[in-house]
C-alpha positions as CSV (number, residue, x, y, z in Angstrom):
1,M,-9.9,-52.1,-77.2
2,N,-10.1,-48.4,-76.4
3,I,-9.3,-47.3,-72.8
4,Y,-10.5,-43.8,-71.6
5,R,-9.2,-42.5,-68.3
6,H,-11.8,-39.7,-68.3
7,I,-15.2,-38.8,-69.7
8,P,-14.3,-37.8,-73.3
9,A,-16.1,-34.8,-74.8
10,K,-17.0,-37.0,-77.7
11,C,-16.6,-40.8,-78.2
12,Q,-16.1,-42.2,-81.6
13,T,-17.8,-45.6,-82.0
14,H,-16.9,-48.1,-84.7
15,H,-20.3,-49.2,-86.0
16,S,-23.0,-47.5,-84.0
17,S,-24.0,-44.1,-82.5
18,S,-24.9,-45.8,-79.2
19,R,-23.5,-48.4,-76.8
20,I,-24.4,-50.9,-74.1
21,L,-22.6,-50.1,-70.9
22,A,-21.8,-52.5,-68.1
23,I,-21.1,-50.6,-64.9
24,G,-19.3,-51.9,-61.8
25,N,-16.1,-52.3,-59.9
26,F,-15.5,-55.8,-61.3
27,D,-13.0,-56.7,-58.5
28,G,-11.9,-60.3,-59.0
29,L,-13.8,-60.8,-62.3
30,H,-15.7,-63.7,-60.8
31,L,-18.4,-65.8,-62.5
32,G,-21.1,-63.2,-61.9
33,H,-18.9,-60.5,-63.6
34,Q,-18.1,-62.8,-66.4
35,A,-21.7,-63.6,-67.1
36,L,-22.6,-59.9,-67.0
37,L,-19.8,-59.1,-69.6
38,A,-20.9,-62.0,-71.8
39,K,-24.5,-60.7,-71.7
40,A,-23.3,-57.2,-72.7
41,V,-21.3,-58.6,-75.7
42,A,-24.2,-60.8,-76.8
43,V,-26.7,-58.0,-76.7
44,A,-24.3,-55.7,-78.5
45,K,-24.0,-58.1,-81.4
46,V,-27.8,-58.5,-81.7
47,E,-28.6,-54.8,-81.4
48,D,-25.6,-53.4,-83.2
49,L,-24.2,-51.6,-80.1
50,V,-20.7,-51.0,-78.8
51,P,-20.0,-53.3,-75.9
52,S,-18.5,-51.1,-73.2
53,V,-17.6,-51.0,-69.6
54,M,-17.4,-48.3,-66.9
55,T,-15.3,-49.0,-63.9
56,F,-13.7,-46.9,-61.1
57,E,-10.3,-46.3,-59.6
58,P,-10.0,-46.3,-56.7
59,H,-12.8,-48.5,-55.4
60,P,-15.4,-46.0,-54.0
61,R,-15.0,-47.6,-50.6
62,E,-11.3,-47.0,-50.7
63,F,-12.0,-43.3,-51.3
64,F,-14.6,-42.9,-48.5
65,M,-13.2,-45.4,-46.0
66,P,-9.6,-46.1,-46.8
67,Q,-8.9,-47.9,-43.5
68,N,-11.9,-50.1,-43.8
69,A,-12.0,-50.7,-47.5
70,P,-12.1,-54.3,-48.7
71,A,-9.0,-56.2,-49.8
72,R,-8.1,-55.8,-53.5
73,L,-8.6,-58.9,-55.7
74,S,-7.6,-57.4,-59.0
75,S,-5.3,-54.6,-60.3
76,M,-6.6,-52.4,-63.0
77,R,-4.4,-54.1,-65.5
78,E,-5.8,-57.4,-64.6
79,K,-9.3,-56.1,-65.1
80,L,-8.4,-54.6,-68.5
81,E,-6.9,-57.9,-69.6
82,Y,-10.1,-59.7,-68.9
83,F,-12.3,-57.0,-70.5
84,Y,-10.3,-57.4,-73.7
85,E,-10.6,-61.2,-73.5
86,A,-14.3,-60.9,-73.0
87,G,-14.8,-58.8,-76.2
88,I,-15.3,-55.4,-74.7
89,E,-14.5,-52.6,-77.1
90,D,-14.5,-49.4,-75.0
91,V,-13.5,-49.1,-71.3
92,F,-14.0,-46.0,-69.2
93,V,-11.9,-45.9,-66.1
94,L,-13.3,-43.1,-64.1
95,R,-11.2,-41.5,-61.3
96,F,-13.3,-41.7,-58.2
97,N,-12.5,-38.5,-56.3
98,Q,-14.2,-35.7,-54.5
99,V,-15.6,-34.1,-57.6
100,F,-17.0,-37.3,-59.0
101,S,-18.5,-38.3,-55.7
102,T,-20.7,-35.2,-55.7
103,I,-22.3,-35.8,-59.1
104,T,-26.1,-36.0,-58.7
105,P,-27.9,-39.0,-60.1
106,T,-29.6,-36.8,-62.6
107,A,-26.4,-35.3,-63.9
108,F,-24.8,-38.8,-64.0
109,M,-27.6,-40.1,-66.2
110,Q,-28.0,-37.2,-68.5
111,D,-24.6,-35.6,-68.7
112,V,-22.4,-38.7,-68.4
113,L,-24.4,-41.7,-69.7
114,L,-26.6,-40.1,-72.4
115,T,-24.7,-37.0,-73.6
116,A,-21.1,-38.0,-73.3
117,L,-21.2,-41.8,-73.7
118,K,-24.5,-42.3,-75.7
119,A,-25.2,-45.2,-73.5
120,N,-29.0,-45.6,-73.5
121,T,-28.7,-49.3,-72.8
122,V,-27.2,-50.2,-69.4
123,L,-26.3,-53.4,-67.7
124,V,-25.9,-53.4,-63.9
125,G,-26.6,-55.6,-60.9
126,G,-30.0,-55.3,-59.2
127,D,-28.4,-53.5,-56.2
128,F,-26.6,-50.9,-58.2
129,C,-26.6,-47.4,-56.8
130,F,-25.0,-44.3,-58.2
131,G,-24.6,-40.5,-57.8
132,A,-23.9,-38.5,-54.7
133,K,-24.7,-40.4,-51.5
134,R,-25.7,-43.4,-53.6
135,A,-29.1,-41.8,-54.1
136,G,-29.7,-43.1,-57.6
137,T,-31.1,-46.6,-58.1
138,V,-32.1,-49.0,-60.9
139,K,-35.6,-47.6,-60.7
140,D,-34.3,-44.1,-61.6
141,L,-32.6,-45.5,-64.7
142,V,-35.9,-47.1,-65.8
143,K,-37.9,-43.9,-65.1
144,S,-35.4,-41.9,-67.1
145,G,-35.9,-44.0,-70.2
146,F,-32.8,-46.2,-70.2
147,K,-33.1,-49.6,-71.5
148,L,-32.1,-51.8,-68.6
149,I,-30.9,-55.3,-69.4
150,D,-32.2,-57.5,-66.7
151,F,-29.6,-59.9,-65.4
152,P,-30.2,-62.5,-62.7
153,A,-27.5,-63.1,-60.0
154,V,-25.2,-66.1,-60.5
155,N,-25.7,-68.4,-57.6
156,M,-23.5,-71.2,-56.2
157,A,-24.6,-73.4,-53.2
158,Q,-27.6,-71.1,-52.8
159,Q,-25.4,-68.0,-52.4
160,R,-24.9,-65.2,-54.9
161,V,-21.4,-65.2,-56.3
162,S,-19.7,-62.0,-55.2
163,S,-16.4,-60.4,-54.6
164,T,-17.0,-60.7,-50.9
165,L,-17.3,-64.5,-51.1
166,V,-14.1,-64.6,-53.1
167,R,-12.3,-62.6,-50.4
168,Q,-13.7,-64.9,-47.7
169,A,-12.4,-68.0,-49.5
170,L,-9.0,-66.5,-50.0
171,A,-8.7,-65.3,-46.4
172,C,-9.3,-68.9,-45.3
173,A,-6.8,-70.2,-47.9
174,D,-9.7,-72.1,-49.5
175,F,-8.2,-71.8,-53.0
176,S,-10.5,-74.6,-54.4
177,Q,-13.6,-72.6,-53.4
178,A,-12.1,-69.4,-54.8
179,E,-11.4,-71.2,-58.1
180,H,-15.1,-72.3,-58.2
181,L,-16.2,-68.7,-57.8
182,L,-13.8,-67.3,-60.3
183,G,-13.9,-70.1,-62.9
184,R,-10.1,-70.2,-62.8
185,P,-7.3,-70.3,-60.2
186,Y,-6.8,-67.0,-58.3
187,S,-3.8,-65.2,-59.6
188,I,-1.8,-62.0,-59.1
189,S,0.0,-60.5,-62.1
190,G,2.7,-57.9,-62.3
191,K,6.1,-57.0,-63.7
192,V,9.2,-58.8,-62.5
193,V,11.5,-56.1,-61.0
194,H,15.0,-56.1,-59.6
195,G,15.4,-56.7,-55.9
196,A,18.2,-57.0,-53.3
197,K,19.1,-60.5,-54.7
198,R,18.9,-61.9,-51.1
199,G,17.1,-65.0,-52.4
200,R,19.9,-65.8,-54.7
201,Q,22.4,-65.4,-51.9
202,L,20.4,-67.9,-49.8
203,G,20.4,-70.4,-52.7
204,Y,16.8,-69.7,-53.7
205,P,16.6,-67.0,-56.4
206,T,13.2,-65.3,-56.6
207,A,11.3,-63.3,-59.1
208,N,10.1,-60.1,-57.4
209,V,6.7,-59.3,-58.8
210,H,5.7,-55.7,-58.4
211,M,2.4,-55.3,-56.5
212,R,0.1,-52.7,-57.9
213,H,-1.9,-52.4,-54.6
214,E,-1.2,-52.7,-50.9
215,R,-4.3,-54.5,-49.8
216,P,-4.1,-58.1,-50.8
217,A,-6.7,-60.6,-49.7
218,F,-4.1,-62.7,-47.9
219,T,-0.4,-63.0,-47.0
220,G,1.9,-65.9,-46.3
221,V,3.8,-68.6,-48.1
222,Y,2.1,-70.6,-50.9
223,A,2.5,-73.3,-53.5
224,V,2.1,-71.4,-56.8
225,K,2.6,-71.5,-60.5
226,L,4.3,-68.7,-62.4
227,D,3.1,-68.8,-66.0
228,G,2.8,-72.6,-65.6
229,R,6.1,-73.1,-63.8
230,K,5.7,-74.6,-60.3
231,G,7.2,-72.8,-57.4
232,V,6.8,-71.4,-53.9
233,A,5.9,-67.8,-53.1
234,N,6.0,-65.4,-50.2
235,L,3.4,-62.6,-50.2
236,G,4.1,-60.2,-47.4
237,V,6.5,-57.7,-45.9
238,R,9.5,-60.1,-45.2
239,P,9.6,-59.6,-41.4
240,T,13.1,-61.3,-41.0
241,I,14.7,-58.7,-43.4
242,A,14.9,-55.4,-41.4
243,G,13.9,-52.1,-43.0
244,I,11.7,-53.5,-45.7
245,P,8.0,-52.8,-44.8
246,K,6.8,-52.7,-48.4
247,L,4.5,-55.5,-49.5
248,M,6.3,-57.8,-51.9
249,L,5.4,-61.0,-53.9
250,E,8.5,-63.2,-54.3
251,V,8.4,-66.4,-56.3
252,H,11.1,-69.1,-56.3
253,V,10.5,-71.2,-59.4
254,F,11.7,-74.8,-59.2
255,E,14.6,-75.9,-61.5
256,F,14.6,-72.6,-63.4
257,D,17.6,-70.6,-64.2
258,G,16.3,-68.1,-66.8
259,D,15.9,-64.4,-66.8
260,L,12.4,-63.0,-66.0
261,Y,13.3,-59.4,-65.4
262,D,10.8,-56.9,-66.9
263,A,8.5,-59.7,-67.9
264,H,4.8,-59.4,-67.0
265,V,3.9,-62.6,-65.3
266,H,0.9,-64.3,-63.7
267,V,1.2,-66.1,-60.4
268,Q,-1.5,-68.6,-59.6
269,F,-2.1,-69.7,-56.0
270,F,-3.0,-73.2,-55.1
271,H,-2.1,-74.1,-51.5
272,K,-1.1,-72.3,-48.3
273,L,2.0,-73.7,-46.7
274,R,2.3,-71.4,-43.7
275,A,1.9,-67.9,-42.4
276,E,4.6,-65.4,-42.8
277,M,7.0,-65.7,-39.9
278,Q,10.0,-63.9,-38.4
279,F,13.2,-65.9,-38.0
280,N,16.2,-65.6,-35.9
281,G,18.6,-64.8,-38.7
282,L,19.1,-65.7,-42.3
283,D,20.3,-69.2,-41.6
284,A,17.0,-70.1,-40.0
285,L,15.2,-68.4,-42.9
286,K,17.2,-70.4,-45.4
287,S,16.4,-73.6,-43.6
288,Q,12.6,-72.8,-43.6
289,I,12.7,-71.9,-47.3
290,G,14.1,-75.4,-48.0
291,Q,11.3,-77.0,-46.0
292,D,8.8,-74.8,-47.9
293,V,10.2,-76.0,-51.2
294,V,9.9,-79.6,-50.2
295,A,6.3,-79.1,-49.0
296,A,5.3,-77.3,-52.2
297,K,6.8,-80.0,-54.4
298,A,4.9,-82.6,-52.3
299,F,1.7,-80.7,-52.8
300,F,2.1,-80.6,-56.6
301,Q,3.0,-84.2,-56.8
302,S,-0.3,-85.1,-55.1
303,N,-2.6,-82.5,-56.6
304,H,-1.3,-81.0,-59.9
């Protein structure tokens, strides 16, 4: 899979001079996104096109309204991993900045889609808008001669599957509903980095998973699996440990004494044990972690 961090002057395609381009933020890669990508790959095979994706970093709402932007469901690496698994060949990760936000709908269609990317076949959601002030719509794509692949929304319980629904489920710790919307357990992936080793000092060594963003859909303490290994995780800012405001994901894996440093791991979330709390000293924190471990083990014995 080729990854472009800009609009290239010229794109080399493997077997065709044109491509089918799926455009979107793809946050969460829920069932609707998955169906859209599957459609793009299927059409590409039939019509001898290059299955491609255009996505944006940061999310446009993070650029325009950083304080009110939605919680992040996926890091860019997580998105790229799924694009690869889905069979996408080219991914264009466009930096959403002041310059990009001022591109007119006409310039976006002619200069970016047609001239630079040779994407005369486009696959987007029915509510897709583009260009400065979101002035461009699906109707403009059709009028400009693009072949627009019609794709109906994926519905569940009479609601359109969306990133918003996933965020709502996660905020309520309804991981079962989130799994239905995603087609898989919700997970966060990242590299295991060195920490202060306080977990080991307390008798509960943790894998510190580097967070690629600071706006998670939830915080607290959870029963999780790290690459299939059961454990308990804290996602938050560790209020009991002074001077550490940075968001962290720490996972204590049960009955594990190996070395995970520098490994890229996936942490799946299954059940909320409690909210993040501040304790009166490390002894109280250690006692609560012990209770969390017991509760997480009890959950897995009953459910997984």
